[in-house]
N, C-alpha and C positions, 0 to 999 in steps of 0.2 A: 740743077735740080731744086731750088727753095721752097717748100713747101707750109702753108698754116699750120701752126703744131698744136689745132685745137686737139686733131685724134690724141695726140701725146699726151696732155691733159688727162683724157678720158682715161688713156693704159693705165697712167699714174692714179688717178684713182681708186680704179679697179685693183689694182697691185695693191693698197693699199689695204683695200677690204679684205682681199684675200687672206693677205697676211693676217688683220685683223681676227679673223673668223679662224684658222687654221692654227690658230698660237698657242694653243692647250696646254704648250708642256711650262709654261711660266706660271702657271700656278699650281706647280710639281707641290710647294710646301704645303700647299692647302690638300692635295690627296694622299701626299704620303702622310701625312700626321690623322688621317681617317686609318688609311693602312694599319699606323701601326697602334691604333687605338679599338679599332672594329676587328681584324683581320691578326690581331698579339705579332704583327712582321716585328723585327727587328728594326733598326734606324738603317742598317744599311741593306738588309736587302730590300726597303721601302726606297733607296738611294739608287739600285742598281738601274732597276728598269730606265731613268733619268741618263744615269749617264754612259749606258748603249743605247737610247734615245740619240744622247749629244754625235755619239759614233756614226748610228744609222745616217742622222744627219748633215755629215760633213760627207761620209764617202756618198752619199744619193747625188751630193752637191756636187763633186765629180765628176762623176761615170753620167748625170745628165746635161750637166754643164755644156761640151762638147756637143749634145743633143738642139740643146735650147738656143745656140747658136748657127746649128746649120741647117735644124728643119720648123727652126719655131718656137715661140713657147706654151702653144696653146695644146697640145696633146698631152707635153709633161705636164704643165698645172693643173689639167684636170683629171690626171693617173694621181698626182701630190695630194686633190681632195678626196676620192677615192678609197688609197689606204688611209691618210686620217681619218676618216669616218669610220670604213668597215674596221681600222685597228680597236678603234674606242670600243665600239661594238661589241668585240670578241675580248676585251679585257673586264665587260661586265659580264662575261660568262663563265669566267675562273675566277681562284683563291689562289692561286700555286705562285710563288715570287717566279719559279722557272719560266712557266706560258708566259708572266707577262712582260720578261724581259722580250719574248718573240712580240706579241701581240702590241704593245706599247712600246718598248723601245726600237725594236725593227719595225716595226709597221707604222706606226706613226712618226718613227726619228724618221724615215727613207721620205714620209708621205710630205712633212714638215719643211724637209731641206730640199726636193725637190721644187718645192713653190717659189720657197727661198732664192733661190740660181733662175728661178724663170722669172719670177717679177724683177729680183732688182738687175739683173743680167739685160733685160727688158727694158727698161726706164729708161735707163745712160745712154741705151741707143735714139733716144727722142730728144735728148737735149743737148744742148751746148758744153762746152767745157767751164765755164766762167759759171753753170746751173748744177753741177756735177752733184758739189758737196749738199745741196739744197734737195733733188730731189731722190739721192739716195736717204735723208735722214727721214725723208716723208716715207719713201713706200717702207722703212724699217718701221716708224712710229704704229704705224698698223699692229704689229706684233707687241711694241712696248706698254699700246694701250689695249689692249687685250687682257689683260690683267685687269685690269679695272671694271672689267663689264663679266670675264670668266670667273673671276675669287668669290664676287658677295654670293654668283650665282650656284658655282660650285658647293661651297659650303651654305648653302640653303638646302639644295638637292641632296647634300651629304646627309643633314640633319633630320630633313623630310623624309628620303627613303632610300639610303644607303650607299654604300660607296657603289656598290654593282651597278646598280641602276643609274647612278650619276652619272658613269661610263658610257651604258648603251643610248639615254640622251642625248649627251653631248656631240655620241658619233651621227646620233639620228639629224643632229642642228647640221652641226657640221655637213653633210652630205646635201641638204637639201640647198644650202646658202654656196657654200663654197664650188660647185661644180659650175652654178650659170657665170659667178665671178672670170671662170676660168677659161669661161669663152669668150673675154673682152680681150685678152692680155694680146696681143701680137708685137711682130717686130714691123719695126718702118720700112716704104717700100725701098726698095733699090735707087742708089744714088740721092735717099732723102739728106738733106742739109739742114740740120735746125737751126731754127730764128736767135740769132745774138747780136748783141750791142756791134756797131759797127766800127767801135775803136776796140774790140776786142777779138775782132775776127782773126788776128791770128792764134789765138788760142787756141784754135779748133782744126789747127793744121797739126796731124801727129802722124807718127807711125804706131802699128798695132802689130804688136808680139802676142805670138804665140806660147803656148805652154813650154814646148820645147827650149824656148830661151829664158822663161822667168826663174826656171828651175836650175838653173847656171848662174843667174845673177844674186850677187852677195845680196844688193838692195832687197830684193825680196825675201830672203830667207832671216834678214834685221825686220821686218814687218812681221815674221811668222811667229817668229819666237815673243816680238811682242806683244802682239794680238794674246797669242796661249796664256803669255805670264797674266796678264791683265785683264781674261775673260774670267782667270778662274777666279776672281777674289769678288765680282760680281754672281756667276753663277754658283759661289756657292752661298752667300744671301737668300739668290733664287728659290733653288735647292732647299732652305731651312727656316727661313723669315718664320713661319707660324712654329714651329719647334722653337725657335731660339727664344721665338716673346712670351713660350710656354716656361721656357727653363731659365731666361733667364732676366723675367721682370714677374714670371707668376700671370703673366697676363695670356688668355684663352681666346681673345677677339684676334687673332694671328693675321685673318683673312682681311682684316681692317690697312695693318702692314704692308699686306698684297696690293693692294689700291693705291695706297701712299708709292709703293716700288714701281708700279706701273704705269702711274702720272710723272713721275721724276723720269724715271725709262725714254715717254716716249716724250717729253721733253727734252732732255737728252740728244736724244736723234736729231729732232730739229733743231735746236739751236747746234748742236754741235755739225750737224750740216752746214747750218747758213753761214754760222762763225768761220767755217773751214774756206768757204767759196770769198772771202775778205783777209784771213791772215794765213800767213806760216802754217800748213799743215800738222808740222812736223813740231813746231815751239806748242801747239795748240793741243797735242797729242800728250807733252812732255807736263805741260798743266797739269792735264785728267789726271797723269798717273801721279804726282805728287800730292795732289785733293786727295785721291783716292787710296795712297798711299796711309797719309795721315790718318784717316776717315777709318783706315782698321785695326790701327795701329790703337786706337781711342776706344774700338768696339766695346770693347771687354768691359770698358766703366761706362755703358748708358745702361742706367740702372733705373729710370722711368719709364714710361710711357712719351714722354716729349724728348727725351734724349735718344733715343732707338727711334724715333721716328725719323729724327733730323740725319740721326746715320743713315737708315734706310734710305731716307730720301739721295743724300747726296749718293751713293753706291748706286742708284739707279740712276743718276746724271751721269756720271762719270761711266758708269757702264754703256748706256745708251749713245753717251755723247762717241766713242769709240766705234761702237756699232757703225755710224753713218760715217766716221771720216777715214778708218781705213778702206773699204769699198772704193772711197773717193780718190786715194792715194795709189791704189795700185791703178784705177783708171787712168791719175794722171801720168802714169808711170811706161804702163803696158799698150793702152790704146780701151776704143771700146767693141773690136769688133770682132775679137777673140774672151771679150770679158767674164762672160760663162765659167768658161775652163779655167780660165784664171783666177776670177773669184773663186770656185767649188776649191781651187788649189790653195788656195789664200784661207782659207776657211776652217779647212782641216786641224789649220792651227785653234781656232774656238770649242774642237773637239779634242785637243789635248786640255784646252783649260775646264769642259764640261767632265773631264776624267778626274785631274788633278782639287777642281776646288769644292764639289760635291761628297768623293767618295772620301777625299781630308779628312773634312769636318766631321763625316760619319764615321771614319775609323777613330778619331781620335773621340767623337763623342761617345761613343759605345765601351772606350777604353778608359776614358777619365773623368767621364759626365757630364764636361763643360764644353762649350767651343773655344775656349782664353785663348790655348793653344793652336788654334785654327786660324784663328786672326792674326798667329803673330806669321803664322807661315803665309798669310795671303798678303800682309804688308812686306814681306821678304823679296817677293816673288815681283812685288811692282816694285820694291830695290834698285831690285835686277834691271827690270822693265827701264826704269827712269835711266841707270848707266849705259844699257845700249841707244837710246837716245842721242846720247853725244859722242857714237859711234857714228850716226847714219851721215851721210851727208845727202842734200836735197837732189832727186833724180832727175 
């Protein structure tokens, strides 16, 4: 059964839109800076909700990935939007670091993870193998681009009404916008065959593997470790960039760097996906790791706005590129039928990166007063990831 794929592009647009709205976590550096200055939290306390958020994010992806595969994405995506909205509103009602671990870390984190797996796992089922990189890049580009919207908005609200009301206003906005978009997300009909170029028909013939197979597969574990180590650098910068700007170059307008990071994060997701459809994905990933490693080892010498902006742009571009390519690599290897569950298990590695990156930076900052050693740790982790790329055989 071959169908026109107009519906697929509608689902893709809605998926990118809901990711754009739900990705409030990517401006945590702006929020954490306000928690430190306005509520007198330590850097470690301000990083903890974000760290728990990344863990909740991946746990929710694993749990709801199976539901998305078997029952469809609409109800999970709606539930995700509700959790994010309620979590943000409840965060505005507390000033306690422990309570915010629950409201922001668990509720918002789980909602974001549900939406991520519901959208990405759904759109890959609407498109042929030759477009997998493109569509995963576009759907996650919504996440990357959202910071360009949320960063100046959050900065304005924090300066105008304070951090507590900022949480509440953002929560209401998410509830009003994310839920209607989630109702558009749906799986293709049974026996649906995506449109593809005639010469590439063979690329759509694949075997679908489930989680029981992938957890026994060495290739999967190499992907997992590479994703976890490489994500740590990007998540470190995302979680701390406003404070990095303040400490490293004495610049209080760090939210502008969040916007730059957002734009290049989004650009990296689209370009990474598109280019990976044309070249060997593993070679492209290796190149990204090398560029990011050089950038992290150099980060301590970025001593003015121009240099730090370039470093942030490179960090965003590399982080975004990997975020698009790894789902496509997983789909190449294990098929689309069980992609929700497989994708959720793979992205537990991203949760590892969320613990290593932001918390390492926060701990080093509290002990040394600088991020310099954190940059070195991130560079070493990327060096290890580069080494693993030479141990991987194409699946």
